[in-house]
Each structure stands twice: as structure tokens, then as C-alpha cells.
C-alpha positions in Angstrom: 25.0 13.9 -40.2 28.7 14.3 -41.2 30.7 17.1 -39.6 33.1 19.1 -41.6 36.5 20.6 -40.7 38.8 22.9 -42.7 42.5 23.4 -42.1 45.0 25.4 -44.0 47.9 23.6 -45.7 50.9 23.2 -43.4 48.9 23.6 -40.2 48.1 20.9 -37.7 44.6 19.7 -36.7 43.3 17.1 -34.2 40.2 15.0 -34.7 38.5 14.0 -31.5 36.2 11.0 -30.9 34.7 10.4 -27.4 33.4 6.9 -26.7 31.8 5.8 -23.4 30.7 2.2 -22.4 30.7 0.1 -19.2 31.5 -2.9 -21.4 34.8 -3.4 -23.2 34.7 -2.0 -26.7 37.0 -1.9 -29.8 37.7 1.4 -31.5 39.6 2.5 -34.6 40.0 5.3 -37.0 39.6 5.0 -40.8 40.2 7.5 -43.6 38.1 7.0 -46.7 37.3 3.4 -45.4 41.0 2.5 -45.1 42.1 1.5 -41.5 44.5 4.0 -39.8 46.5 2.3 -37.2 45.7 -0.6 -34.9 42.3 -1.5 -33.3 42.4 -0.8 -29.6 40.2 -2.3 -26.8 39.1 0.1 -24.1 36.5 0.4 -21.3 34.8 3.4 -19.7 34.9 6.9 -21.2 37.7 7.5 -23.7 38.8 10.4 -25.8 40.6 9.2 -28.9 42.4 11.6 -31.1 43.9 11.5 -34.6 46.5 14.2 -35.1 47.4 15.5 -38.5 50.6 17.5 -38.4 51.4 19.6 -41.4 48.2 19.1 -43.4 48.5 18.7 -47.1 46.0 17.8 -49.9 46.7 14.1 -49.3 45.0 14.5 -45.9 41.7 15.5 -47.3 38.9 13.0 -47.0 36.4 11.3 -44.6 37.7 10.3 -41.2 35.5 7.9 -39.2 35.8 6.7 -35.7 34.2 3.3 -35.2 33.4 1.7 -31.9 31.8 -1.7 -31.3 31.1 -4.2 -28.5 28.6 -6.9 -27.6 25.9 -4.3 -27.4 26.3 -3.0 -30.9 28.3 -0.4 -32.8 28.5 3.3 -33.5 30.5 5.6 -35.7 31.0 9.3 -36.3 32.5 10.8 -39.5 34.2 14.1 -40.2 35.1 15.4 -43.7 38.4 17.2 -43.7 39.1 19.8 -46.3 42.6 21.3 -46.7 42.7 24.8 -48.0 45.6 26.7 -49.7 48.5 27.9 -47.7 47.9 30.8 -45.3 50.2 33.7 -45.7 50.6 36.6 -43.2 52.4 39.8 -44.1 53.3 42.7 -41.9 54.4 46.1 -43.3 
């Protein structure tokens, strides 16, 4: 199952990935199957975040958190949709 998230243009959003393993594991984020940043090696329970500040249409897509070690691999995907700008008026 793929989760979905919506954010208005110009606002920030944070994607969260929680991984837990007693053995060292490698973890990384991808967007539309392209690697975002370096692969990191961790151990224990880790909350990894990917922050998008000032969302724009170029940020739309599928964000996946991949984790793997000698015991196997797992992934979770979120589809991010960026909606039109939010305007607030007071009279």
C-alpha cells in the first residue's frame, strides 16, 4: 500500500521513515527512483526524515525509504501531491 500526502505550494512538509533492527542496516531516500542524498548505515531504531521546505510542483512524486541488511530489505513509499497556493484573507 502506498501512502499519500498533500501539501500546499510554498509550505513545508516532512516525510518520516522509522527503521528498527538489531543488526546494522543501510538506509536511503529516493524520489521517483532517483537517489536523494547519501546512503547511511545505522543500527537500532532510527527515525529518518526528508524535509521539503517551500513545496513546489517539482516536489511532486513518489518518495521511498529503503532499508537493507544481511537479513533482507524493506521499503515504504509515499506519493506527494502539491496543491495550488493557499491564500488567507481577513476583512
